[in-house]
matplotlib code that plots the C-alpha trace (Angstrom):
import matplotlib.pyplot as plt

x = [14.3, 15.4, 19.0, 17.9, 15.7, 18.5, 20.8, 18.0, 17.7, 21.4, 21.1, 20.4, 18.5, 16.5, 15.9, 14.7, 12.3, 11.0, 10.6, 8.8, 6.3, 6.2, 5.1, 2.9, 0.9, 1.4, -0.5, -3.2, -3.7, -3.8, -6.2, -8.7, -8.4, -9.1, -11.8, -13.2, -12.9, -14.7, -17.5, -18.3, -18.1, -20.3, -23.0, -22.8, -23.5, -26.2, -27.7, -27.4, -29.0, -31.8, -32.4, -32.5, -34.9, -36.9, -36.9, -37.7, -40.7, -41.8, -41.7, -43.8, -46.4, -46.5, -47.0, -49.7, -51.4, -51.3, -52.3, -55.6, -56.0, -55.7, -58.5, -60.7, -60.3, -61.0, -64.1, -65.2, -64.8, -66.5, -69.4, -72.2, -74.3, -71.5, -70.6, -74.0, -74.3, -71.1, -72.1, -74.0, -74.5, -77.8, -80.6, -81.9, -81.4, -83.2, -81.7, -78.2, -78.9, -80.0, -77.1, -74.9, -76.2, -76.0, -72.4, -71.4, -73.2, -71.6, -67.8, -68.6, -69.8, -66.5, -64.2, -65.4, -64.1, -60.6, -58.0, -57.2, -57.5, -59.9, -61.4, -62.4, -64.1, -63.9, -66.2, -64.1, -65.7, -66.6, -68.4, -71.3, -71.8, -71.5, -73.8, -71.6, -68.4, -69.9, -70.4, -66.6, -65.6, -64.2, -64.5, -66.1, -63.4, -60.8, -60.9, -58.9, -56.2, -53.2, -52.8, -56.4, -55.6, -52.3, -54.2, -57.2, -54.4, -52.3, -53.3, -51.3, -52.0, -49.1, -48.8, -48.2, -46.8, -48.3, -47.1, -49.0, -47.4, -50.3, -49.3, -52.2, -51.9, -48.9, -47.9, -50.4, -49.2, -52.3, -52.9, -54.4, -56.0, -58.1, -61.1, -62.8, -66.4, -66.6, -67.6, -65.3, -62.2, -64.0, -63.1, -65.4, -63.5, -60.7, -60.2, -58.0, -56.8, -55.1, -52.9, -51.4, -48.2, -49.6, -51.0, -47.5, -45.4, -47.2, -44.9, -41.9, -42.4, -39.6, -39.4, -35.5, -34.9, -31.7, -31.7, -32.2, -32.7, -35.1, -37.0, -37.3, -39.7, -38.2, -39.5, -37.6, -36.4, -34.9, -37.7, -38.6, -42.5, -41.9, -40.0, -40.4, -39.2, -41.8, -41.5, -38.4, -37.0, -40.4, -40.7, -36.9, -34.8, -32.5, -28.9, -26.6, -26.0, -24.0, -26.9, -29.1, -26.8, -26.3, -30.1, -30.5, -28.1, -29.1, -32.2, -30.9, -27.4, -25.6, -23.5, -22.0, -22.3, -22.5, -25.7, -26.4, -22.6, -23.5, -22.1, -24.9, -25.1, -27.3, -29.5, -32.1, -34.4, -36.3, -39.9, -41.3, -45.0, -43.8, -40.6, -40.0, -37.0, -37.5, -34.3, -33.1, -30.7, -28.7, -26.2, -22.7, -22.3, -25.6, -24.0, -20.8, -22.8, -23.1, -19.5, -18.4, -18.9, -16.7, -14.1, -14.2, -13.8, -10.9, -9.2, -9.4, -7.8, -4.8, -4.0, -4.2, -2.3, 0.4, 0.8, 1.4, 3.8, 6.0, 6.1, 7.4, 9.9, 11.4, 11.8, 13.3, 15.6, 16.8, 17.2, 18.6, 19.4, 21.5, 23.8, 24.2, 25.1, 27.8, 29.2, 29.2, 31.6, 33.8, 33.8, 35.0, 37.7, 38.7, 38.7, 41.1, 43.6, 42.7, 43.3, 43.6, 40.0, 37.9, 35.2, 32.7, 31.5, 27.7, 26.2, 23.1, 21.9, 20.4, 21.8, 23.0, 25.5, 26.4, 27.4, 29.4, 31.3, 31.8, 33.3, 35.7, 36.7, 37.0, 39.5, 41.4, 42.0, 42.8, 45.6, 46.8, 46.3, 48.3, 51.1, 50.8, 51.0, 54.0, 55.8, 54.4, 55.5, 59.2, 58.8, 57.4, 60.4, 62.7, 60.9, 60.8, 64.6, 64.8, 62.3, 64.4, 67.7, 66.2, 63.9, 64.7, 64.4, 62.1, 64.1, 67.2, 64.8, 64.2, 67.9, 68.7, 66.2, 68.0, 71.3, 70.0, 68.3, 71.6, 73.6, 71.2, 71.2, 75.0, 75.0, 72.5, 69.7, 67.2, 64.1, 65.4, 66.1, 62.9, 61.1, 63.2, 62.7, 58.7, 58.9, 60.6, 58.3, 55.4, 57.0, 57.8, 54.5, 53.0, 54.8, 53.8, 56.3, 54.0, 50.9, 47.5, 46.6, 48.4, 47.2, 45.1, 48.5, 50.6, 47.9, 48.0, 51.5, 51.3, 48.4, 51.0, 53.7, 51.8, 50.7, 54.2, 55.4, 52.5, 53.4, 56.8, 55.5, 53.0, 55.2, 52.7, 51.3, 48.2, 45.9, 45.2, 43.5, 43.8, 41.1, 41.8, 42.6, 45.5, 43.7, 42.5, 45.9, 46.9, 43.4, 44.0, 43.0, 43.3, 46.1, 45.8, 42.2, 42.7, 45.6, 43.5, 40.6, 43.0, 44.6, 41.5, 40.2, 43.5, 44.0, 40.0, 38.0, 40.4, 42.5, 42.8, 41.8, 44.6, 44.6, 41.5, 40.7, 41.1, 40.7, 39.8, 40.2, 38.2, 37.9, 35.4, 34.0, 30.3, 29.2, 31.8, 32.8, 35.6, 34.1, 36.6, 35.4, 37.3, 35.7, 36.7, 35.1, 36.0, 33.8, 32.3, 32.1, 29.9, 26.8, 27.5, 30.8, 28.6, 25.8, 28.3, 29.9, 26.3, 25.0, 28.7, 27.9, 30.7, 29.2, 29.7, 33.1, 34.3, 36.5, 39.8, 41.5, 39.0, 36.6, 39.2, 40.1, 36.8, 36.2, 39.0, 38.6, 34.7, 35.5, 38.0, 35.9, 32.8, 35.1, 36.7, 33.6, 30.4, 28.4, 26.8, 30.8, 30.8, 31.7, 29.2, 29.3, 27.6, 28.6, 27.0, 28.5, 30.4, 29.7, 32.2, 32.4, 32.1, 33.2, 32.7, 34.5, 32.9, 35.7, 34.8, 37.2, 39.2, 40.4, 42.6, 44.7, 42.9, 44.6, 44.0, 41.4, 38.9, 37.9, 37.9, 35.8]
y = [12.3, 10.4, 10.3, 8.9, 6.2, 5.1, 4.8, 2.6, 0.5, -0.2, -2.3, -6.2, -6.5, -3.4, -4.3, -7.9, -5.7, -3.6, -6.3, -8.6, -5.5, -4.8, -8.7, -8.9, -5.4, -3.6, -6.4, -6.6, -2.8, -2.9, -5.6, -3.7, -0.9, -2.8, -4.8, -1.1, 0.2, -2.5, -2.7, 0.8, 0.4, -2.6, -1.0, 2.1, -0.1, -2.0, 1.4, 2.5, -0.7, -0.6, 3.3, 3.3, 0.4, 1.7, 5.2, 4.0, 2.0, 5.3, 7.2, 4.7, 4.8, 8.4, 9.2, 6.5, 8.2, 11.8, 10.3, 9.1, 12.1, 14.4, 12.0, 12.7, 16.2, 16.0, 14.0, 16.8, 19.7, 17.7, 17.3, 19.1, 19.9, 21.8, 23.5, 24.8, 26.1, 28.2, 29.1, 32.1, 33.8, 33.3, 35.9, 35.5, 34.6, 31.2, 30.3, 31.2, 29.2, 26.3, 26.6, 26.3, 23.2, 21.6, 22.6, 21.4, 18.1, 17.5, 18.4, 16.3, 13.3, 13.6, 14.1, 10.6, 9.0, 10.7, 10.2, 13.9, 15.8, 18.7, 19.7, 23.2, 24.7, 28.5, 30.5, 32.6, 35.6, 34.9, 37.8, 36.5, 33.6, 35.3, 32.5, 29.5, 31.2, 31.5, 27.8, 27.5, 29.5, 32.2, 36.0, 36.6, 39.0, 36.4, 37.0, 40.2, 38.2, 37.8, 34.0, 33.9, 36.2, 34.5, 31.0, 32.4, 33.9, 30.6, 28.0, 25.5, 23.4, 23.7, 22.8, 25.1, 24.4, 26.3, 26.0, 27.0, 28.2, 26.8, 23.7, 21.7, 22.0, 20.7, 21.9, 21.4, 20.6, 21.9, 21.4, 24.4, 24.1, 26.7, 25.2, 26.2, 25.4, 21.8, 23.7, 26.6, 27.9, 30.3, 30.3, 28.9, 28.0, 27.2, 23.7, 23.3, 20.0, 19.8, 17.1, 16.6, 15.1, 11.7, 11.3, 11.3, 9.6, 6.2, 6.0, 6.5, 4.0, 1.3, -1.6, -1.6, 1.8, 2.9, 5.5, 8.8, 8.2, 10.7, 11.0, 14.5, 15.5, 18.9, 20.7, 22.1, 25.0, 22.9, 24.0, 20.8, 20.0, 16.7, 15.6, 12.0, 13.0, 15.2, 17.8, 19.1, 20.6, 21.3, 24.7, 25.2, 25.2, 22.2, 23.8, 21.7, 23.3, 20.4, 18.2, 20.4, 21.1, 17.0, 16.7, 19.1, 16.6, 13.2, 11.4, 9.6, 9.5, 9.0, 11.8, 11.8, 15.7, 17.7, 19.3, 21.3, 20.6, 16.9, 14.4, 12.4, 9.4, 10.9, 8.8, 10.7, 9.8, 12.4, 12.0, 11.4, 13.3, 16.2, 18.4, 16.8, 14.8, 12.0, 11.9, 9.7, 11.2, 8.9, 10.6, 9.1, 8.5, 6.4, 4.3, 3.4, 3.0, -0.9, -1.3, 1.0, -1.7, -4.1, -1.2, -1.1, -4.7, -4.6, -2.2, -4.2, -7.1, -4.9, -3.8, -7.2, -8.4, -5.5, -6.6, -10.1, -9.3, -7.0, -10.0, -12.2, -9.3, -9.2, -13.2, -13.0, -10.2, -12.2, -15.5, -14.6, -10.9, -10.4, -13.3, -12.4, -8.7, -10.3, -12.2, -9.0, -7.5, -10.4, -10.0, -6.3, -7.4, -9.8, -7.2, -4.9, -8.1, -9.4, -13.3, -13.4, -12.6, -14.8, -16.6, -17.9, -21.8, -22.1, -25.3, -24.4, -26.9, -24.4, -22.1, -19.4, -22.2, -23.4, -19.6, -19.2, -22.7, -22.0, -18.7, -19.9, -22.8, -19.9, -17.7, -21.2, -21.5, -17.8, -18.2, -21.5, -19.5, -16.6, -19.0, -20.9, -17.6, -16.6, -20.0, -19.6, -16.0, -17.1, -20.2, -17.7, -15.6, -18.6, -19.6, -16.2, -16.2, -19.7, -18.5, -15.5, -17.4, -20.0, -17.8, -17.9, -14.8, -15.3, -13.1, -15.3, -17.7, -15.1, -14.2, -17.8, -18.2, -14.9, -16.8, -19.7, -17.6, -15.8, -19.1, -20.9, -17.6, -17.7, -21.5, -20.8, -22.0, -19.2, -21.2, -22.3, -18.9, -17.5, -19.9, -19.5, -15.6, -16.3, -18.1, -15.7, -12.9, -15.5, -15.5, -11.7, -11.0, -13.4, -12.7, -8.9, -7.8, -9.7, -7.3, -8.4, -5.7, -5.1, -3.1, -4.3, -4.0, -6.2, -8.8, -8.9, -9.2, -12.0, -13.9, -13.2, -14.6, -17.9, -18.2, -18.0, -20.8, -23.0, -22.2, -23.3, -26.6, -27.7, -26.6, -24.6, -20.9, -20.3, -17.7, -15.2, -11.9, -8.8, -5.7, -3.1, 0.7, 2.2, 4.0, 1.1, -0.6, 1.4, 0.8, -1.1, -4.7, -7.7, -10.0, -13.7, -13.5, -13.6, -16.0, -19.0, -18.3, -18.4, -21.3, -23.0, -22.0, -23.3, -26.6, -27.4, -25.6, -25.2, -28.0, -30.5, -27.8, -25.5, -25.0, -23.2, -22.6, -18.8, -16.9, -13.5, -10.9, -7.8, -4.9, -2.1, 0.4, 0.3, 2.9, 2.5, -1.1, -2.4, -5.3, -7.8, -10.9, -14.0, -15.7, -18.9, -20.8, -24.3, -27.2, -25.5, -25.8, -28.7, -28.0, -29.8, -27.6, -24.2, -25.6, -26.7, -23.1, -21.7, -23.9, -23.7, -26.9, -28.7, -31.7, -31.4, -31.5, -30.3, -32.2, -31.0, -28.1, -26.1, -26.3, -25.3, -22.5, -21.0, -21.7, -20.0, -16.7, -16.9, -17.0, -14.6, -11.9, -12.8, -12.4, -9.1, -7.3, -9.0, -11.7, -9.4, -9.7, -13.1, -14.7, -14.6, -17.6, -18.4, -21.8, -24.0, -27.4, -27.1, -23.3, -21.9, -19.8, -16.4, -15.7, -12.1, -10.6, -7.5, -5.6, -2.3, 0.5, 1.2, 4.5, 3.1, -0.2, -3.6, -4.2, -7.5, -8.5, -5.6, -3.2, 0.5, 1.9]
z = [25.2, 22.1, 23.4, 26.7, 24.9, 22.8, 26.0, 27.7, 24.8, 24.3, 27.2, 26.6, 29.6, 28.9, 25.2, 26.7, 28.9, 25.9, 23.8, 26.2, 26.9, 22.8, 22.2, 25.0, 25.8, 22.8, 20.6, 23.2, 23.3, 19.3, 19.2, 21.8, 19.9, 16.7, 18.2, 19.5, 16.0, 14.0, 16.5, 16.2, 12.4, 12.6, 14.7, 12.3, 9.4, 11.5, 12.2, 8.4, 6.9, 9.3, 8.9, 5.3, 5.3, 7.5, 6.3, 2.6, 4.2, 6.0, 2.7, 1.3, 4.3, 4.7, 1.0, 0.7, 3.8, 2.3, -1.2, 0.5, 2.5, -0.7, -2.5, 0.8, 0.2, -3.4, -2.7, -0.4, -2.6, -5.4, -3.6, -5.6, -2.6, -1.2, -4.4, -4.8, -1.2, -1.8, -5.3, -4.1, -0.9, 1.2, 0.5, 4.0, 7.7, 7.7, 4.4, 5.8, 8.9, 6.5, 4.3, 7.5, 8.9, 5.5, 5.1, 8.4, 8.1, 4.6, 6.0, 9.3, 7.1, 5.3, 8.2, 9.4, 6.1, 6.5, 8.9, 10.2, 13.2, 11.7, 8.3, 7.7, 4.7, 4.2, 1.9, -0.5, 1.0, 4.8, 5.4, 3.3, 5.5, 9.3, 10.9, 9.3, 10.4, 13.9, 14.0, 12.9, 15.9, 13.4, 13.0, 9.5, 9.4, 8.9, 5.1, 5.9, 7.4, 5.8, 5.7, 4.1, 1.4, 0.6, 0.7, -1.6, -4.3, -4.4, -7.0, -5.5, -2.6, 0.2, 3.6, 6.5, 10.2, 13.1, 16.5, 19.4, 22.8, 24.6, 27.1, 26.1, 22.2, 20.1, 16.3, 13.8, 10.0, 8.0, 4.2, 2.5, -0.9, -2.7, -4.9, -7.6, -9.4, -11.0, -14.4, -14.2, -12.8, -10.6, -6.9, -4.6, -1.0, 0.8, 2.3, 5.5, 6.7, 10.2, 11.4, 14.7, 15.6, 16.3, 12.9, 11.8, 14.6, 14.1, 11.1, 13.1, 15.9, 15.1, 18.0, 17.3, 17.6, 19.5, 22.6, 21.6, 17.8, 16.1, 13.0, 11.1, 8.2, 6.9, 3.9, 0.8, 2.9, 5.8, 8.2, 10.7, 10.1, 12.5, 15.1, 16.6, 19.9, 21.2, 18.7, 20.3, 16.9, 15.1, 13.8, 13.5, 10.8, 10.6, 11.6, 9.0, 5.5, 4.7, 4.8, 3.0, 0.0, -0.2, 0.1, -2.7, -4.8, -3.9, -3.2, -0.1, 1.5, 4.9, 6.5, 9.9, 10.8, 14.1, 14.8, 18.0, 19.3, 19.1, 16.4, 14.6, 12.1, 9.7, 6.8, 4.6, 2.1, -0.3, -0.9, -4.4, -4.0, -2.1, -1.4, 1.9, 3.3, 6.1, 8.2, 10.6, 13.5, 15.8, 18.4, 17.9, 21.9, 21.6, 18.9, 21.2, 24.4, 23.8, 23.6, 26.4, 29.0, 27.1, 26.9, 30.4, 30.9, 28.6, 30.3, 33.5, 31.8, 30.5, 34.0, 35.3, 32.3, 32.7, 36.3, 35.4, 32.6, 35.1, 37.5, 34.7, 33.5, 37.3, 36.8, 33.5, 34.8, 37.8, 36.2, 32.8, 32.0, 35.1, 34.6, 30.8, 32.1, 34.3, 31.2, 29.3, 31.9, 31.8, 27.9, 28.3, 30.6, 28.0, 25.3, 27.6, 27.9, 30.9, 30.8, 34.6, 35.5, 37.9, 36.0, 38.1, 37.8, 36.9, 37.8, 36.0, 33.0, 30.8, 28.2, 30.7, 32.4, 28.9, 28.0, 31.0, 30.6, 27.0, 27.7, 30.2, 27.5, 25.1, 27.5, 27.8, 24.3, 23.5, 25.8, 23.8, 20.6, 21.6, 22.6, 19.3, 17.4, 19.1, 18.1, 14.6, 14.1, 15.1, 12.3, 9.7, 9.9, 9.4, 6.5, 5.0, 5.2, 3.5, 0.6, -0.2, -0.2, -2.9, -5.1, -8.7, -10.6, -13.6, -15.8, -15.4, -17.6, -20.3, -20.5, -20.7, -23.9, -25.2, -25.3, -26.9, -29.7, -30.3, -30.3, -32.9, -35.2, -35.1, -36.3, -38.8, -37.4, -37.9, -37.2, -33.8, -33.3, -34.1, -32.2, -29.2, -29.7, -29.9, -26.8, -24.9, -26.0, -24.9, -21.5, -21.1, -22.0, -19.9, -16.7, -17.3, -14.5, -12.0, -12.8, -13.7, -16.4, -19.6, -22.7, -25.8, -27.9, -25.6, -25.5, -29.1, -29.2, -26.9, -29.3, -32.1, -30.3, -29.6, -33.4, -34.2, -32.0, -33.2, -37.1, -36.3, -34.3, -37.0, -40.0, -42.0, -41.8, -39.9, -41.1, -38.2, -38.9, -36.7, -37.1, -34.3, -34.6, -33.5, -30.7, -29.1, -28.8, -25.6, -23.9, -20.3, -20.7, -18.3, -19.3, -20.6, -21.9, -25.9, -26.0, -24.1, -26.6, -29.7, -28.9, -28.1, -31.8, -33.4, -31.3, -31.5, -34.2, -37.5, -36.3, -39.3, -41.7, -41.5, -45.5, -45.5, -41.5, -40.4, -36.9, -37.0, -34.0, -34.2, -31.7, -31.0, -28.5, -27.4, -24.8, -22.0, -22.9, -25.1, -27.3, -28.8, -31.1, -32.0, -34.9, -36.6, -39.5, -38.0, -36.7, -33.7, -30.2, -28.8, -27.1, -24.1, -23.5, -23.9, -21.8, -18.9, -19.4, -18.8, -15.9, -14.1, -12.4, -10.2, -11.2, -15.1, -15.9, -19.4, -21.3, -23.1, -22.9, -24.8, -21.9, -19.5, -21.4, -22.0, -18.3, -17.0, -19.2, -18.3, -14.8, -14.5, -16.2, -13.8, -10.9, -11.8, -13.5, -12.7, -14.3, -17.0, -18.6, -19.0, -22.5, -25.3, -27.6, -30.8, -32.4, -34.8, -35.7, -39.1, -39.4, -37.0, -33.9, -32.4, -28.8, -27.9, -24.7, -23.2, -21.1, -19.3, -20.2, -17.0, -15.8, -13.0, -12.6, -11.2, -7.7, -5.6, -8.0, -8.0, -10.7, -11.0, -14.0]

ax = plt.figure().add_subplot(projection="3d")
ax.plot(x, y, z, "-o")
ax.set_aspect("equal")
plt.show()
């Protein structure tokens, strides 16, 4: 499949089609996907912000309501008359009837002050109050039931959820509290306060709630005590261990989890006064519903856009890529040497017409160049013959200098002989058999020959000192690097003070480089020359042979070995100069201006 795609993309026409589709359809699709993602993220963030704010307010309202409810219950159990009536059982039927009426009246009056569905007060021993229990529509034997014994034994108030199977009665959330005497810890009875779902649902009816968004209240074990969506899940255990685990760690949070095989965006807040957690559940499909219509519109736009793009591609193919394809076929014939091809004349004034006319002109010029090349080849061979016939052998000049030295020595002019001999050596070492490389030893010999000639010319000795180890003399070295620098030091630095002037050449090996220092105690190199050498500006011409020699050596080092091997110059006026050459230790010979290290 990849090979087929590569073959398809190898054609200019196909590439143009692919590029056009890539710059039109793909960015549009990517933008649509990006807009969809950002829309979902924006809706999620808005839902999270709203839900967290609403849950915080709902928590405050619920806790305030339950605190007021608890105060009403405390007011009820603190009633002295109720405490007296429950302190001892009635002794007669008449007393029992009177006590029952009084207890029911007290509870009824308190209930009017409390916002609850029902309030029931049970004596700790119901069997001692049969008339009162009948008025409550409860059996006197309720004291033997498990829930009653559990409530009587509990010293801590607790909430209990009861869900009826009947069609007309919803779930009840009961607050069960065992109370004692006002003056001792002797148990007196049990107060049960029932709340219907509407007592809590009024706190969870936001005007901006999304479709199918619901609010839950769960206890510390994860049991659902309240479900704002018609108590659909009330009584069940929340089927999300991940959410329960996070609830145990944090007081509030946001999660995206799957509950009952449907992904929800979940926010939760733990209550402060009770071990309850208020949860907001929003189905993810309800969140994306507002952008689905926009997505359908985008799909229609993409289809229309694609059809328009295909039309544009067909137009471009017929008017541009097909002519280019014909031109490519003509170029292939030209590659095969077919210069007699027919090139159709194009009347078009655009770039395609210019390409065809330019190609025809190029073909005609190629034919002319081939003819010229044939004539030039014949002329070249004639010139080569003439050059060979007039070529001068450089060794002829060297042999002539040797003859002059021999004659001078025979006539007693040893000074002339030595000078001619030095010049011959300098010429021989400079020619180096036409090669670009030499050795350190031969380069030093060339320097010594030059110094010998200079001494004979100026008529006084020059102090030039050499410090090189024997094993360094056979190291491969580029020719004509040291002599121009020594010449520069003699002619421009110590000139005029030959009696005290001194030039020192020293070499050492550092890592994989050969480092040679040329040091003198002369007047130094002007800053302008060093600055021009660093800037390498064509507009800044360096005056004198000093600048020319430095520049030539510096340029050769950079061309052969790279800019990191350029000359390093330290010079102070009146204190002398140190020029450092860093030269790589070569493993092979230099050829055609390239290094091999």
